[in-house]
All heavy atoms as a GROMACS GRO file, in nm:
protein
  588
    1MET      N    1 -12.853  -0.635 -24.911
    1MET     CA    2 -12.860  -0.724 -24.807
    1MET      C    3 -12.714  -0.752 -24.755
    1MET      O    4 -12.694  -0.753 -24.635
    1MET     CB    5 -12.927  -0.857 -24.848
    1MET     CG    6 -12.924  -0.965 -24.752
    1MET     SD    7 -13.068  -0.965 -24.652
    1MET     CE    8 -13.060  -1.124 -24.584
    2ALA      N    9 -12.624  -0.777 -24.843
    2ALA     CA   10 -12.485  -0.803 -24.799
    2ALA      C   11 -12.431  -0.685 -24.722
    2ALA      O   12 -12.355  -0.698 -24.628
    2ALA     CB   13 -12.396  -0.836 -24.921
    3GLY      N   14 -12.468  -0.563 -24.770
    3GLY     CA   15 -12.417  -0.445 -24.698
    3GLY      C   16 -12.467  -0.435 -24.559
    3GLY      O   17 -12.400  -0.387 -24.468
    4GLU      N   18 -12.592  -0.472 -24.538
    4GLU     CA   19 -12.651  -0.470 -24.408
    4GLU      C   20 -12.585  -0.562 -24.316
    4GLU      O   21 -12.563  -0.542 -24.199
    4GLU     CB   22 -12.806  -0.504 -24.417
    4GLU     CG   23 -12.890  -0.400 -24.483
    4GLU     CD   24 -13.028  -0.440 -24.502
    4GLU    OE1   25 -13.072  -0.536 -24.438
    4GLU    OE2   26 -13.101  -0.372 -24.580
    5LEU      N   27 -12.556  -0.686 -24.368
    5LEU     CA   28 -12.488  -0.786 -24.288
    5LEU      C   29 -12.342  -0.737 -24.250
    5LEU      O   30 -12.300  -0.762 -24.139
    5LEU     CB   31 -12.478  -0.914 -24.364
    5LEU     CG   32 -12.612  -0.988 -24.382
    5LEU    CD1   33 -12.592  -1.115 -24.464
    5LEU    CD2   34 -12.678  -1.018 -24.251
    6GLU      N   35 -12.277  -0.670 -24.341
    6GLU     CA   36 -12.144  -0.617 -24.312
    6GLU      C   37 -12.153  -0.517 -24.200
    6GLU      O   38 -12.064  -0.509 -24.115
    6GLU     CB   39 -12.078  -0.550 -24.435
    6GLU     CG   40 -12.025  -0.647 -24.531
    6GLU     CD   41 -11.913  -0.735 -24.481
    6GLU    OE1   42 -11.824  -0.676 -24.418
    6GLU    OE2   43 -11.915  -0.855 -24.505
    7GLY      N   44 -12.258  -0.438 -24.198
    7GLY     CA   45 -12.276  -0.340 -24.091
    7GLY      C   46 -12.301  -0.399 -23.954
    7GLY      O   47 -12.283  -0.339 -23.848
    8CYS      N   48 -12.350  -0.525 -23.949
    8CYS     CA   49 -12.377  -0.593 -23.819
    8CYS      C   50 -12.250  -0.657 -23.763
    8CYS      O   51 -12.244  -0.687 -23.646
    8CYS     CB   52 -12.478  -0.697 -23.846
    8CYS     SG   53 -12.646  -0.640 -23.887
    9LYS      N   54 -12.148  -0.680 -23.842
    9LYS     CA   55 -12.028  -0.747 -23.787
    9LYS      C   56 -11.959  -0.674 -23.677
    9LYS      O   57 -11.930  -0.746 -23.581
    9LYS     CB   58 -11.936  -0.776 -23.907
    9LYS     CG   59 -11.984  -0.891 -23.998
    9LYS     CD   60 -11.874  -0.920 -24.100
    9LYS     CE   61 -11.930  -1.040 -24.187
    9LYS     NZ   62 -11.826  -1.077 -24.283
   10PRO      N   63 -11.941  -0.540 -23.686
   10PRO     CA   64 -11.877  -0.482 -23.568
   10PRO      C   65 -11.956  -0.495 -23.437
   10PRO      O   66 -11.907  -0.519 -23.334
   10PRO     CB   67 -11.862  -0.335 -23.613
   10PRO     CG   68 -11.859  -0.336 -23.759
   10PRO     CD   69 -11.954  -0.450 -23.793
   11LEU      N   70 -12.090  -0.484 -23.452
   11LEU     CA   71 -12.176  -0.491 -23.334
   11LEU      C   72 -12.170  -0.629 -23.272
   11LEU      O   73 -12.161  -0.654 -23.162
   11LEU     CB   74 -12.317  -0.452 -23.365
   11LEU     CG   75 -12.418  -0.454 -23.247
   11LEU    CD1   76 -12.371  -0.371 -23.133
   11LEU    CD2   77 -12.558  -0.413 -23.294
   12SER      N   78 -12.171  -0.731 -23.366
   12SER     CA   79 -12.166  -0.868 -23.320
   12SER      C   80 -12.036  -0.896 -23.252
   12SER      O   81 -12.028  -0.960 -23.144
   12SER     CB   82 -12.180  -0.963 -23.437
   12SER     OG   83 -12.164  -1.094 -23.404
   13GLY      N   84 -11.926  -0.840 -23.310
   13GLY     CA   85 -11.796  -0.858 -23.248
   13GLY      C   86 -11.787  -0.786 -23.113
   13GLY      O   87 -11.728  -0.839 -23.018
   14LEU      N   88 -11.848  -0.669 -23.107
   14LEU     CA   89 -11.849  -0.596 -22.975
   14LEU      C   90 -11.920  -0.677 -22.870
   14LEU      O   91 -11.871  -0.695 -22.758
   14LEU     CB   92 -11.915  -0.459 -22.998
   14LEU     CG   93 -11.926  -0.375 -22.871
   14LEU    CD1   94 -11.786  -0.330 -22.818
   14LEU    CD2   95 -12.010  -0.250 -22.898
   15LEU      N   96 -12.041  -0.721 -22.898
   15LEU     CA   97 -12.119  -0.800 -22.803
   15LEU      C   98 -12.043  -0.929 -22.762
   15LEU      O   99 -12.050  -0.964 -22.644
   15LEU     CB  100 -12.258  -0.825 -22.858
   15LEU     CG  101 -12.343  -0.705 -22.879
   15LEU    CD1  102 -12.480  -0.748 -22.943
   15LEU    CD2  103 -12.373  -0.638 -22.743
   16SER      N  104 -11.982  -0.991 -22.859
   16SER     CA  105 -11.912  -1.110 -22.828
   16SER      C  106 -11.787  -1.080 -22.735
   16SER      O  107 -11.764  -1.150 -22.637
   16SER     CB  108 -11.855  -1.174 -22.956
   16SER     OG  109 -11.774  -1.288 -22.929
   17GLY      N  110 -11.718  -0.970 -22.768
   17GLY     CA  111 -11.605  -0.932 -22.681
   17GLY      C  112 -11.654  -0.898 -22.539
   17GLY      O  113 -11.588  -0.930 -22.440
   18LEU      N  114 -11.758  -0.825 -22.527
   18LEU     CA  115 -11.811  -0.787 -22.398
   18LEU      C  116 -11.857  -0.910 -22.320
   18LEU      O  117 -11.832  -0.919 -22.201
   18LEU     CB  118 -11.930  -0.693 -22.414
   18LEU     CG  119 -11.902  -0.551 -22.460
   18LEU    CD1  120 -12.022  -0.467 -22.484
   18LEU    CD2  121 -11.803  -0.481 -22.361
   19ALA      N  122 -11.916  -1.010 -22.387
   19ALA     CA  123 -11.953  -1.133 -22.313
   19ALA      C  124 -11.835  -1.207 -22.271
   19ALA      O  125 -11.831  -1.262 -22.158
   19ALA     CB  126 -12.042  -1.216 -22.412
   20GLN      N  127 -11.734  -1.219 -22.354
   20GLN     CA  128 -11.611  -1.290 -22.315
   20GLN      C  129 -11.549  -1.221 -22.196
   20GLN      O  130 -11.498  -1.287 -22.101
   20GLN     CB  131 -11.510  -1.291 -22.429
   20GLN     CG  132 -11.555  -1.384 -22.544
   20GLN     CD  133 -11.453  -1.386 -22.655
   20GLN    OE1  134 -11.330  -1.374 -22.631
   20GLN    NE2  135 -11.499  -1.397 -22.776
   21ASP      N  136 -11.545  -1.086 -22.194
   21ASP     CA  137 -11.486  -1.016 -22.084
   21ASP      C  138 -11.575  -1.033 -21.951
   21ASP      O  139 -11.515  -1.072 -21.848
   21ASP     CB  140 -11.479  -0.870 -22.116
   21ASP     CG  141 -11.418  -0.786 -22.003
   21ASP    OD1  142 -11.332  -0.828 -21.932
   21ASP    OD2  143 -11.468  -0.669 -21.984
   22ALA      N  144 -11.701  -1.010 -21.965
   22ALA     CA  145 -11.786  -1.007 -21.847
   22ALA      C  146 -11.816  -1.146 -21.788
   22ALA      O  147 -11.823  -1.167 -21.666
   22ALA     CB  148 -11.920  -0.938 -21.878
   23PHE      N  149 -11.843  -1.240 -21.874
   23PHE     CA  150 -11.890  -1.371 -21.832
   23PHE      C  151 -11.786  -1.485 -21.834
   23PHE      O  152 -11.804  -1.585 -21.766
   23PHE     CB  153 -12.010  -1.409 -21.916
   23PHE     CG  154 -12.119  -1.306 -21.906
   23PHE    CD1  155 -12.148  -1.236 -22.013
   23PHE    CD2  156 -12.191  -1.287 -21.789
   23PHE    CE1  157 -12.247  -1.129 -22.011
   23PHE    CE2  158 -12.287  -1.192 -21.780
   23PHE     CZ  159 -12.317  -1.111 -21.885
   24HIS      N  160 -11.675  -1.459 -21.903
   24HIS     CA  161 -11.570  -1.561 -21.912
   24HIS      C  162 -11.442  -1.517 -21.856
   24HIS      O  163 -11.339  -1.594 -21.856
   24HIS     CB  164 -11.559  -1.613 -22.062
   24HIS     CG  165 -11.687  -1.668 -22.116
   24HIS    ND1  166 -11.745  -1.779 -22.072
   24HIS    CD2  167 -11.767  -1.620 -22.212
   24HIS    CE1  168 -11.850  -1.804 -22.140
   24HIS    NE2  169 -11.873  -1.704 -22.227
   25GLY      N  170 -11.430  -1.391 -21.817
   25GLY     CA  171 -11.315  -1.339 -21.753
   25GLY      C  172 -11.189  -1.322 -21.839
   25GLY      O  173 -11.081  -1.337 -21.788
   26HIS      N  174 -11.208  -1.288 -21.968
   26HIS     CA  175 -11.091  -1.273 -22.054
   26HIS      C  176 -11.038  -1.129 -22.026
   26HIS      O  177 -11.097  -1.029 -22.074
   26HIS     CB  178 -11.122  -1.290 -22.199
   26HIS     CG  179 -11.161  -1.427 -22.236
   26HIS    ND1  180 -11.059  -1.519 -22.264
   26HIS    CD2  181 -11.277  -1.492 -22.244
   26HIS    CE1  182 -11.117  -1.637 -22.290
   26HIS    NE2  183 -11.246  -1.622 -22.282
   27PRO      N  184 -10.933  -1.118 -21.950
   27PRO     CA  185 -10.878  -0.981 -21.911
   27PRO      C  186 -10.821  -0.899 -22.026
   27PRO      O  187 -10.813  -0.776 -22.013
   27PRO     CB  188 -10.772  -1.012 -21.809
   27PRO     CG  189 -10.724  -1.147 -21.848
   27PRO     CD  190 -10.841  -1.222 -21.903
   28GLY      N  191 -10.789  -0.954 -22.137
   28GLY     CA  192 -10.723  -0.882 -22.247
   28GLY      C  193 -10.820  -0.798 -22.333
   28GLY      O  194 -10.777  -0.726 -22.419
   29ILE      N  195 -10.951  -0.816 -22.306
   29ILE     CA  196 -11.050  -0.743 -22.386
   29ILE      C  197 -11.072  -0.611 -22.316
   29ILE      O  198 -11.140  -0.600 -22.213
   29ILE     CB  199 -11.178  -0.824 -22.398
   29ILE    CG1  200 -11.144  -0.960 -22.463
   29ILE    CG2  201 -11.285  -0.748 -22.473
   29ILE    CD1  202 -11.253  -1.053 -22.478
   30THR      N  203 -11.018  -0.508 -22.374
   30THR     CA  204 -11.027  -0.374 -22.318
   30THR      C  205 -11.115  -0.283 -22.408
   30THR      O  206 -11.140  -0.317 -22.521
   30THR     CB  207 -10.888  -0.310 -22.303
   30THR    OG1  208 -10.833  -0.292 -22.438
   30THR    CG2  209 -10.792  -0.396 -22.224
   31GLU      N  210 -11.151  -0.169 -22.351
   31GLU     CA  211 -11.225  -0.072 -22.426
   31GLU      C  212 -11.145  -0.033 -22.550
   31GLU      O  213 -11.199  -0.022 -22.662
   31GLU     CB  214 -11.247   0.049 -22.338
   31GLU     CG  215 -11.324   0.163 -22.412
   31GLU     CD  216 -11.335   0.288 -22.326
   31GLU    OE1  217 -11.368   0.271 -22.202
   31GLU    OE2  218 -11.315   0.397 -22.376
   32GLU      N  219 -11.014  -0.004 -22.535
   32GLU     CA  220 -10.936   0.042 -22.646
   32GLU      C  221 -10.926  -0.069 -22.753
   32GLU      O  222 -10.927  -0.039 -22.872
   32GLU     CB  223 -10.797   0.080 -22.599
   32GLU     CG  224 -10.706   0.130 -22.706
   32GLU     CD  225 -10.759   0.239 -22.795
   32GLU    OE1  226 -10.836   0.325 -22.746
   32GLU    OE2  227 -10.720   0.247 -22.913
   33LEU      N  228 -10.908  -0.196 -22.714
   33LEU     CA  229 -10.898  -0.303 -22.810
   33LEU      C  230 -11.030  -0.313 -22.890
   33LEU      O  231 -11.027  -0.319 -23.014
   33LEU     CB  232 -10.877  -0.437 -22.738
   33LEU     CG  233 -10.881  -0.559 -22.830
   33LEU    CD1  234 -10.755  -0.562 -22.920
   33LEU    CD2  235 -10.894  -0.689 -22.745
   34LEU      N  236 -11.140  -0.307 -22.821
   34LEU     CA  237 -11.274  -0.318 -22.893
   34LEU      C  238 -11.291  -0.203 -22.985
   34LEU      O  239 -11.330  -0.215 -23.105
   34LEU     CB  240 -11.386  -0.323 -22.790
   34LEU     CG  241 -11.390  -0.448 -22.705
   34LEU    CD1  242 -11.491  -0.433 -22.597
   34LEU    CD2  243 -11.422  -0.568 -22.790
   35ARG      N  244 -11.260  -0.079 -22.946
   35ARG     CA  245 -11.275   0.036 -23.029
   35ARG      C  246 -11.186   0.034 -23.147
   35ARG      O  247 -11.224   0.052 -23.258
   35ARG     CB  248 -11.253   0.166 -22.951
   35ARG     CG  249 -11.294   0.293 -23.029
   35ARG     CD  250 -11.246   0.419 -22.964
   35ARG     NE  251 -11.104   0.426 -22.954
   35ARG     CZ  252 -11.024   0.458 -23.057
   35ARG    NH1  253 -11.071   0.486 -23.172
   35ARG    NH2  254 -10.889   0.469 -23.043
   36SER      N  255 -11.055   0.002 -23.122
   36SER     CA  256 -10.961   0.008 -23.232
   36SER      C  257 -10.983  -0.103 -23.336
   36SER      O  258 -10.959  -0.084 -23.451
   36SER     CB  259 -10.814  -0.004 -23.176
   36SER     OG  260 -10.791  -0.127 -23.122
   37GLN      N  261 -11.033  -0.220 -23.292
   37GLN     CA  262 -11.058  -0.326 -23.384
   37GLN      C  263 -11.185  -0.321 -23.455
   37GLN      O  264 -11.204  -0.363 -23.573
   37GLN     CB  265 -11.048  -0.462 -23.310
   37GLN     CG  266 -10.910  -0.494 -23.250
   37GLN     CD  267 -10.804  -0.520 -23.367
   37GLN    OE1  268 -10.835  -0.596 -23.457
   37GLN    NE2  269 -10.695  -0.454 -23.358
   38LEU      N  270 -11.293  -0.267 -23.387
   38LEU     CA  271 -11.425  -0.275 -23.441
   38LEU      C  272 -11.479  -0.136 -23.491
   38LEU      O  273 -11.559  -0.136 -23.580
   38LEU     CB  274 -11.523  -0.333 -23.333
   38LEU     CG  275 -11.482  -0.479 -23.292
   38LEU    CD1  276 -11.561  -0.508 -23.170
   38LEU    CD2  277 -11.503  -0.578 -23.399
   39TYR      N  278 -11.446  -0.031 -23.424
   39TYR     CA  279 -11.491   0.101 -23.454
   39TYR      C  280 -11.375   0.202 -23.455
   39TYR      O  281 -11.379   0.301 -23.383
   39TYR     CB  282 -11.596   0.140 -23.355
   39TYR     CG  283 -11.723   0.060 -23.352
   39TYR    CD1  284 -11.734  -0.043 -23.268
   39TYR    CD2  285 -11.825   0.089 -23.443
   39TYR    CE1  286 -11.858  -0.126 -23.270
   39TYR    CE2  287 -11.939   0.010 -23.446
   39TYR     CZ  288 -11.952  -0.099 -23.358
   39TYR     OH  289 -12.067  -0.172 -23.359
   40PRO      N  290 -11.276   0.176 -23.540
   40PRO     CA  291 -11.158   0.268 -23.534
   40PRO      C  292 -11.186   0.411 -23.574
   40PRO      O  293 -11.111   0.506 -23.532
   40PRO     CB  294 -11.061   0.204 -23.637
   40PRO     CG  295 -11.144   0.117 -23.722
   40PRO     CD  296 -11.261   0.072 -23.642
   41GLU      N  297 -11.292   0.432 -23.646
   41GLU     CA  298 -11.321   0.574 -23.690
   41GLU      C  299 -11.399   0.653 -23.580
   41GLU      O  300 -11.418   0.771 -23.592
   41GLU     CB  301 -11.405   0.565 -23.820
   41GLU     CG  302 -11.550   0.516 -23.799
   41GLU     CD  303 -11.571   0.367 -23.781
   41GLU    OE1  304 -11.474   0.291 -23.794
   41GLU    OE2  305 -11.684   0.327 -23.753
   42VAL      N  306 -11.441   0.585 -23.476
   42VAL     CA  307 -11.515   0.650 -23.369
   42VAL      C  308 -11.420   0.699 -23.261
   42VAL      O  309 -11.340   0.623 -23.207
   42VAL     CB  310 -11.621   0.560 -23.306
   42VAL    CG1  311 -11.698   0.624 -23.194
   42VAL    CG2  312 -11.714   0.506 -23.421
   43PRO      N  313 -11.424   0.828 -23.228
   43PRO     CA  314 -11.338   0.879 -23.118
   43PRO      C  315 -11.370   0.814 -22.986
   43PRO      O  316 -11.486   0.782 -22.960
   43PRO     CB  317 -11.361   1.031 -23.120
   43PRO     CG  318 -11.449   1.060 -23.233
   43PRO     CD  319 -11.508   0.932 -23.286
   44PRO      N  320 -11.268   0.801 -22.898
   44PRO     CA  321 -11.296   0.736 -22.766
   44PRO      C  322 -11.409   0.800 -22.687
   44PRO      O  323 -11.488   0.732 -22.621
   44PRO     CB  324 -11.163   0.753 -22.694
   44PRO     CG  325 -11.064   0.761 -22.801
   44PRO     CD  326 -11.130   0.832 -22.913
   45GLU      N  327 -11.422   0.935 -22.691
   45GLU     CA  328 -11.528   0.998 -22.614
   45GLU      C  329 -11.667   0.971 -22.668
   45GLU      O  330 -11.767   0.982 -22.592
   45GLU     CB  331 -11.501   1.150 -22.607
   45GLU     CG  332 -11.503   1.225 -22.740
   45GLU     CD  333 -11.366   1.225 -22.810
   45GLU    OE1  334 -11.265   1.164 -22.761
   45GLU    OE2  335 -11.359   1.290 -22.913
   46GLU      N  336 -11.681   0.934 -22.789
   46GLU     CA  337 -11.808   0.885 -22.847
   46GLU      C  338 -11.831   0.740 -22.825
   46GLU      O  339 -11.945   0.693 -22.816
   46GLU     CB  340 -11.821   0.923 -22.995
   46GLU     CG  341 -11.827   1.070 -23.018
   46GLU     CD  342 -11.837   1.102 -23.170
   46GLU    OE1  343 -11.875   1.013 -23.246
   46GLU    OE2  344 -11.798   1.212 -23.208
   47PHE      N  345 -11.723   0.663 -22.825
   47PHE     CA  346 -11.731   0.521 -22.806
   47PHE      C  347 -11.776   0.479 -22.668
   47PHE      O  348 -11.850   0.382 -22.652
   47PHE     CB  349 -11.600   0.454 -22.852
   47PHE     CG  350 -11.606   0.302 -22.846
   47PHE    CD1  351 -11.672   0.234 -22.942
   47PHE    CD2  352 -11.535   0.229 -22.748
   47PHE    CE1  353 -11.678   0.096 -22.941
   47PHE    CE2  354 -11.533   0.096 -22.741
   47PHE     CZ  355 -11.607   0.029 -22.838
   48ARG      N  356 -11.725   0.548 -22.565
   48ARG     CA  357 -11.751   0.513 -22.422
   48ARG      C  358 -11.902   0.502 -22.393
   48ARG      O  359 -11.944   0.401 -22.338
   48ARG     CB  360 -11.684   0.605 -22.332
   48ARG     CG  361 -11.536   0.580 -22.317
   48ARG     CD  362 -11.468   0.662 -22.213
   48ARG     NE  363 -11.325   0.657 -22.235
   48ARG     CZ  364 -11.253   0.753 -22.299
   48ARG    NH1  365 -11.311   0.865 -22.326
   48ARG    NH2  366 -11.129   0.739 -22.320
   49PRO      N  367 -11.982   0.602 -22.428
   49PRO     CA  368 -12.126   0.590 -22.402
   49PRO      C  369 -12.193   0.471 -22.475
   49PRO      O  370 -12.278   0.402 -22.422
   49PRO     CB  371 -12.185   0.720 -22.444
   49PRO     CG  372 -12.076   0.811 -22.457
   49PRO     CD  373 -11.956   0.736 -22.479
   50PHE      N  374 -12.148   0.454 -22.596
   50PHE     CA  375 -12.203   0.342 -22.676
   50PHE      C  376 -12.168   0.207 -22.613
   50PHE      O  377 -12.248   0.122 -22.599
   50PHE     CB  378 -12.146   0.350 -22.818
   50PHE     CG  379 -12.180   0.233 -22.908
   50PHE    CD1  380 -12.317   0.214 -22.944
   50PHE    CD2  381 -12.089   0.149 -22.959
   50PHE    CE1  382 -12.356   0.112 -23.027
   50PHE    CE2  383 -12.122   0.041 -23.040
   50PHE     CZ  384 -12.254   0.018 -23.075
   51LEU      N  385 -12.046   0.197 -22.566
   51LEU     CA  386 -11.994   0.079 -22.505
   51LEU      C  387 -12.074   0.054 -22.374
   51LEU      O  388 -12.118  -0.063 -22.348
   51LEU     CB  389 -11.845   0.087 -22.471
   51LEU     CG  390 -11.777  -0.033 -22.410
   51LEU    CD1  391 -11.782  -0.156 -22.506
   51LEU    CD2  392 -11.635   0.001 -22.374
   52ALA      N  393 -12.092   0.158 -22.293
   52ALA     CA  394 -12.175   0.138 -22.167
   52ALA      C  395 -12.311   0.094 -22.198
   52ALA      O  396 -12.372   0.012 -22.132
   52ALA     CB  397 -12.171   0.276 -22.097
   53LYS      N  398 -12.372   0.149 -22.305
   53LYS     CA  399 -12.510   0.104 -22.341
   53LYS      C  400 -12.513  -0.041 -22.384
   53LYS      O  401 -12.603  -0.116 -22.339
   53LYS     CB  402 -12.560   0.195 -22.457
   53LYS     CG  403 -12.699   0.172 -22.496
   53LYS     CD  404 -12.738   0.258 -22.613
   53LYS     CE  405 -12.877   0.324 -22.584
   53LYS     NZ  406 -12.913   0.416 -22.688
   54MET      N  407 -12.418  -0.082 -22.462
   54MET     CA  408 -12.412  -0.223 -22.504
   54MET      C  409 -12.388  -0.316 -22.387
   54MET      O  410 -12.442  -0.425 -22.378
   54MET     CB  411 -12.304  -0.241 -22.615
   54MET     CG  412 -12.333  -0.175 -22.744
   54MET     SD  413 -12.494  -0.224 -22.821
   54MET     CE  414 -12.595  -0.076 -22.790
   55ARG      N  415 -12.305  -0.271 -22.292
   55ARG     CA  416 -12.282  -0.350 -22.169
   55ARG      C  417 -12.413  -0.374 -22.097
   55ARG      O  418 -12.446  -0.475 -22.044
   55ARG     CB  419 -12.179  -0.285 -22.080
   55ARG     CG  420 -12.040  -0.318 -22.112
   55ARG     CD  421 -11.944  -0.276 -22.000
   55ARG     NE  422 -11.808  -0.314 -22.036
   55ARG     CZ  423 -11.710  -0.225 -22.049
   55ARG    NH1  424 -11.733  -0.097 -22.039
   55ARG    NH2  425 -11.591  -0.270 -22.082
   56GLY      N  426 -12.484  -0.264 -22.080
   56GLY     CA  427 -12.611  -0.268 -22.012
   56GLY      C  428 -12.712  -0.358 -22.077
   56GLY      O  429 -12.781  -0.434 -22.011
   57ILE      N  430 -12.718  -0.352 -22.205
   57ILE     CA  431 -12.812  -0.437 -22.282
   57ILE      C  432 -12.779  -0.584 -22.263
   57ILE      O  433 -12.863  -0.665 -22.240
   57ILE     CB  434 -12.816  -0.393 -22.431
   57ILE    CG1  435 -12.882  -0.261 -22.453
   57ILE    CG2  436 -12.875  -0.502 -22.517
   57ILE    CD1  437 -12.870  -0.203 -22.586
   58LEU      N  438 -12.644  -0.612 -22.275
   58LEU     CA  439 -12.596  -0.747 -22.262
   58LEU      C  440 -12.630  -0.799 -22.119
   58LEU      O  441 -12.675  -0.916 -22.106
   58LEU     CB  442 -12.455  -0.750 -22.296
   58LEU     CG  443 -12.393  -0.888 -22.312
   58LEU    CD1  444 -12.448  -0.960 -22.432
   58LEU    CD2  445 -12.243  -0.879 -22.327
   59LYS      N  446 -12.599  -0.720 -22.022
   59LYS     CA  447 -12.631  -0.767 -21.883
   59LYS      C  448 -12.779  -0.784 -21.858
   59LYS      O  449 -12.817  -0.880 -21.792
   59LYS     CB  450 -12.571  -0.669 -21.778
   59LYS     CG  451 -12.417  -0.667 -21.775
   59LYS     CD  452 -12.371  -0.567 -21.672
   59LYS     CE  453 -12.214  -0.578 -21.668
   59LYS     NZ  454 -12.160  -0.485 -21.579
   60PHE      N  455 -12.858  -0.702 -21.912
   60PHE     CA  456 -13.005  -0.711 -21.899
   60PHE      C  457 -13.051  -0.840 -21.965
   60PHE      O  458 -13.128  -0.919 -21.906
   60PHE     CB  459 -13.079  -0.589 -21.958
   60PHE     CG  460 -13.227  -0.607 -21.956
   60PHE    CD1  461 -13.300  -0.589 -21.838
   60PHE    CD2  462 -13.296  -0.645 -22.073
   60PHE    CE1  463 -13.434  -0.609 -21.838
   60PHE    CE2  464 -13.431  -0.662 -22.066
   60PHE     CZ  465 -13.503  -0.645 -21.953
   61ALA      N  466 -13.001  -0.871 -22.088
   61ALA     CA  467 -13.038  -0.989 -22.155
   61ALA      C  468 -13.002  -1.115 -22.084
   61ALA      O  469 -13.085  -1.210 -22.068
   61ALA     CB  470 -12.976  -0.994 -22.297
   62PHE      N  471 -12.881  -1.117 -22.024
   62PHE     CA  472 -12.839  -1.235 -21.949
   62PHE      C  473 -12.915  -1.248 -21.819
   62PHE      O  474 -12.944  -1.359 -21.775
   62PHE     CB  475 -12.684  -1.234 -21.936
   62PHE     CG  476 -12.617  -1.295 -22.047
   62PHE    CD1  477 -12.568  -1.214 -22.154
   62PHE    CD2  478 -12.601  -1.428 -22.063
   62PHE    CE1  479 -12.506  -1.265 -22.265
   62PHE    CE2  480 -12.538  -1.482 -22.177
   62PHE     CZ  481 -12.488  -1.400 -22.273
   63SER      N  482 -12.944  -1.134 -21.750
   63SER     CA  483 -13.017  -1.148 -21.626
   63SER      C  484 -13.160  -1.192 -21.653
   63SER      O  485 -13.213  -1.266 -21.573
   63SER     CB  486 -13.012  -1.014 -21.552
   63SER     OG  487 -13.086  -0.917 -21.619
   64ASP      N  488 -13.221  -1.151 -21.762
   64ASP     CA  489 -13.351  -1.196 -21.800
   64ASP      C  490 -13.350  -1.342 -21.833
   64ASP      O  491 -13.444  -1.412 -21.786
   64ASP     CB  492 -13.406  -1.111 -21.916
   64ASP     CG  493 -13.542  -1.134 -21.944
   64ASP    OD1  494 -13.632  -1.140 -21.848
   64ASP    OD2  495 -13.586  -1.157 -22.063
   65LEU      N  496 -13.253  -1.388 -21.901
   65LEU     CA  497 -13.236  -1.530 -21.936
   65LEU      C  498 -13.225  -1.615 -21.809
   65LEU      O  499 -13.285  -1.721 -21.793
   65LEU     CB  500 -13.116  -1.558 -22.029
   65LEU     CG  501 -13.141  -1.525 -22.170
   65LEU    CD1  502 -13.008  -1.546 -22.248
   65LEU    CD2  503 -13.250  -1.610 -22.233
   66GLY      N  504 -13.144  -1.566 -21.710
   66GLY     CA  505 -13.127  -1.631 -21.585
   66GLY      C  506 -13.259  -1.640 -21.509
   66GLY      O  507 -13.292  -1.745 -21.454
   67ALA      N  508 -13.337  -1.539 -21.509
   67ALA     CA  509 -13.462  -1.539 -21.436
   67ALA      C  510 -13.554  -1.639 -21.503
   67ALA      O  511 -13.633  -1.709 -21.434
   67ALA     CB  512 -13.516  -1.396 -21.438
   68ARG      N  513 -13.562  -1.643 -21.637
   68ARG     CA  514 -13.647  -1.739 -21.705
   68ARG      C  515 -13.605  -1.879 -21.675
   68ARG      O  516 -13.688  -1.972 -21.657
   68ARG     CB  517 -13.643  -1.711 -21.853
   68ARG     CG  518 -13.711  -1.588 -21.892
   68ARG     CD  519 -13.717  -1.572 -22.040
   68ARG     NE  520 -13.764  -1.435 -22.073
   68ARG     CZ  521 -13.776  -1.392 -22.194
   68ARG    NH1  522 -13.744  -1.472 -22.294
   68ARG    NH2  523 -13.816  -1.266 -22.214
   69SER      N  524 -13.467  -1.907 -21.666
   69SER     CA  525 -13.425  -2.041 -21.638
   69SER      C  526 -13.468  -2.086 -21.503
   69SER      O  527 -13.505  -2.204 -21.484
   69SER     CB  528 -13.274  -2.049 -21.653
   69SER     OG  529 -13.236  -2.021 -21.784
   70VAL      N  530 -13.462  -1.999 -21.407
   70VAL     CA  531 -13.500  -2.031 -21.271
   70VAL      C  532 -13.649  -2.058 -21.271
   70VAL      O  533 -13.703  -2.154 -21.208
   70VAL     CB  534 -13.466  -1.917 -21.176
   70VAL    CG1  535 -13.528  -1.940 -21.036
   70VAL    CG2  536 -13.313  -1.903 -21.153
   71ALA      N  537 -13.729  -1.977 -21.333
   71ALA     CA  538 -13.878  -1.997 -21.339
   71ALA      C  539 -13.910  -2.131 -21.403
   71ALA      O  540 -13.999  -2.202 -21.360
   71ALA     CB  541 -13.938  -1.882 -21.416
   72LYS      N  542 -13.838  -2.171 -21.512
   72LYS     CA  543 -13.867  -2.297 -21.575
   72LYS      C  544 -13.823  -2.409 -21.485
   72LYS      O  545 -13.893  -2.512 -21.482
   72LYS     CB  546 -13.791  -2.309 -21.708
   72LYS     CG  547 -13.856  -2.224 -21.819
   72LYS     CD  548 -13.789  -2.242 -21.944
   72LYS     CE  549 -13.859  -2.162 -22.050
   72LYS     NZ  550 -13.798  -2.175 -22.182
   73ALA      N  551 -13.718  -2.402 -21.413
   73ALA     CA  552 -13.668  -2.504 -21.319
   73ALA      C  553 -13.773  -2.517 -21.209
   73ALA      O  554 -13.800  -2.629 -21.158
   73ALA     CB  555 -13.535  -2.468 -21.258
   74ASP      N  556 -13.842  -2.412 -21.163
   74ASP     CA  557 -13.944  -2.416 -21.059
   74ASP      C  558 -14.061  -2.500 -21.111
   74ASP      O  559 -14.136  -2.554 -21.032
   74ASP     CB  560 -13.983  -2.276 -21.014
   74ASP     CG  561 -13.879  -2.205 -20.931
   74ASP    OD1  562 -13.785  -2.277 -20.889
   74ASP    OD2  563 -13.886  -2.082 -20.921
   75ASP      N  564 -14.087  -2.500 -21.239
   75ASP     CA  565 -14.200  -2.573 -21.295
   75ASP      C  566 -14.183  -2.722 -21.268
   75ASP      O  567 -14.283  -2.798 -21.269
   75ASP     CB  568 -14.214  -2.553 -21.447
   75ASP     CG  569 -14.259  -2.408 -21.480
   75ASP    OD1  570 -14.311  -2.341 -21.386
   75ASP    OD2  571 -14.239  -2.373 -21.593
   76PHE      N  572 -14.061  -2.770 -21.244
   76PHE     CA  573 -14.040  -2.914 -21.231
   76PHE      C  574 -14.036  -2.954 -21.083
   76PHE      O  575 -14.019  -3.064 -21.052
   76PHE     CB  576 -13.904  -2.948 -21.300
   76PHE     CG  577 -13.903  -2.938 -21.442
   76PHE    CD1  578 -13.839  -2.833 -21.509
   76PHE    CD2  579 -13.977  -3.028 -21.519
   76PHE    CE1  580 -13.849  -2.822 -21.646
   76PHE    CE2  581 -13.979  -3.021 -21.659
   76PHE     CZ  582 -13.912  -2.916 -21.722
   77SER      N  583 -14.047  -2.856 -20.993
   77SER     CA  584 -14.051  -2.897 -20.853
   77SER      C  585 -14.179  -2.921 -20.796
   77SER      O  586 -14.285  -2.905 -20.855
   77SER     CB  587 -13.968  -2.791 -20.771
   77SER     OG  588 -14.010  -2.661 -20.802
   0.00000   0.00000   0.00000
């Protein structure tokens, strides 16, 4: 179990970094920073598609949450 949790830490850090960059405007969070800090063993050419996929998932999750919030707000009108 502890090993599984250790394996989740880089992904959690990646999603957190992407959220800070995309939604909070932290300009210092770059592809190279995320790769070197979280996935140093992964070559850049393999990391880029993974990063793009995680960005897409994160944007979809937040857009879905936004749509749900609007729908719930409409229930009160």
